[in-house]
C-alpha positions in Angstrom: 0.0 0.0 0.0 2.0 2.9 -1.3 -0.8 5.5 -1.3 -0.9 6.1 2.5 2.8 7.0 2.9 2.7 9.2 -0.2 -0.4 11.0 1.2 1.2 11.5 4.6 4.3 12.8 3.0 2.4 15.2 0.8 0.3 16.3 3.8 3.6 17.2 5.6 5.0 19.0 2.5 1.7 21.0 2.2 1.9 21.9 5.9 5.5 23.0 5.5 4.6 25.1 2.5 1.8 26.7 4.5 4.1 27.5 7.3 6.6 29.1 5.0 3.8 31.1 3.3 2.7 32.4 6.7 6.3 33.2 7.8 7.0 35.2 4.6 3.6 36.8 3.8 4.5 40.1 5.3 7.2 40.7 2.6 5.9 41.4 -0.8 8.3 39.1 -2.5 7.7 36.4 0.2 3.9 36.5 -0.5 4.6 36.2 -4.3 7.1 33.4 -3.8 4.6 31.5 -1.5 1.8 31.8 -4.1 4.0 30.9 -7.0 5.5 27.9 -5.2 2.1 26.6 -4.1 0.6 27.0 -7.5 3.6 25.2 -9.1 3.2 22.3 -6.6 -0.5 22.1 -7.3 0.1 22.0 -11.1 2.9 19.4 -10.8 1.0 17.0 -8.5 -1.4 14.7 -10.3 -5.1 15.1 -9.3 -6.5 12.7 -6.8 -7.4 12.0 -3.2 -3.9 10.7 -2.3 -1.8 13.3 -4.0 -3.1 16.9 -4.8 -5.8 16.8 -2.2 -3.3 15.7 0.6 -1.0 18.6 -0.3 -3.9 21.1 -0.3 -5.3 19.9 3.0 -1.9 20.1 4.6 -1.5 23.7 3.3 -5.0 24.8 4.4 -4.8 23.1 7.8 -1.5 24.8 8.6 -2.8 28.2 7.7 -6.0 27.6 9.7 -3.9 26.5 12.7 -1.9 29.8 12.6 -4.9 32.1 12.1 -6.2 32.3 15.8 -4.7 34.6 18.4 -1.5 33.3 20.0 -1.1 33.2 23.8 1.2 36.2 23.7 -1.7 38.2 22.4 -0.6 38.7 18.8 -1.4 37.0 15.6 0.8 35.0 13.2 -1.3 36.3 10.3 -2.1 40.0 10.5 -5.4 41.7 9.7 -3.9 43.5 6.7 -4.1 42.9 3.0 -1.3 40.3 2.9 -3.0 38.4 5.8 -6.3 38.2 4.0 -4.5 37.2 0.8 -2.9 34.2 2.6 -6.2 33.2 4.1 -8.1 33.5 0.8 -5.3 31.7 -1.0 -5.5 28.8 1.5 -9.2 28.5 0.8 -8.5 28.6 -3.0 -5.8 25.8 -2.6 -8.3 23.7 -0.7 -11.0 24.2 -3.3 -8.6 23.3 -6.1 -7.6 20.2 -4.2 -11.3 19.2 -3.7 -12.3 20.1 -7.3 -9.6 17.9 -8.8 -10.1 14.7 -6.7 -11.4 12.8 -9.7 -9.2 12.3 -12.7 -10.4 12.7 -16.2 -13.6 10.9 -16.8 -13.6 8.1 -19.3 -16.2 8.5 -22.0 -17.8 5.4 -23.3 -18.1 5.4 -27.1 -21.7 5.6 -28.2 -22.8 2.8 -30.5 -23.9 4.0 -33.9 -27.6 3.9 -34.5 -28.6 1.2 -36.9 -29.7 2.4 -40.3 -33.5 2.2 -40.8 
């Protein structure tokens, strides 16, 4: 069963990418790099439950984990434009992961109608 270790690995990679996105989102180039790297990973991963969705869930869960107020009284994601971009982008990544869970559908050929 190779699917489970791959899914767990991609979940961890998605979480690490989300952590890096939150850490760098205050810098304009960091936010651009986070968006570009995440979109490149989504494009490179094949669609499916065990691949692209696992990465997307890891990314979104890490961002969601870092959104609430910390015990020190501050936030890891600020309430500014960059913070809202990161939160919205995490939702977008999750939606892309969910929307592409099924691969391309196989179309059955239609039998030709018999001539009258």
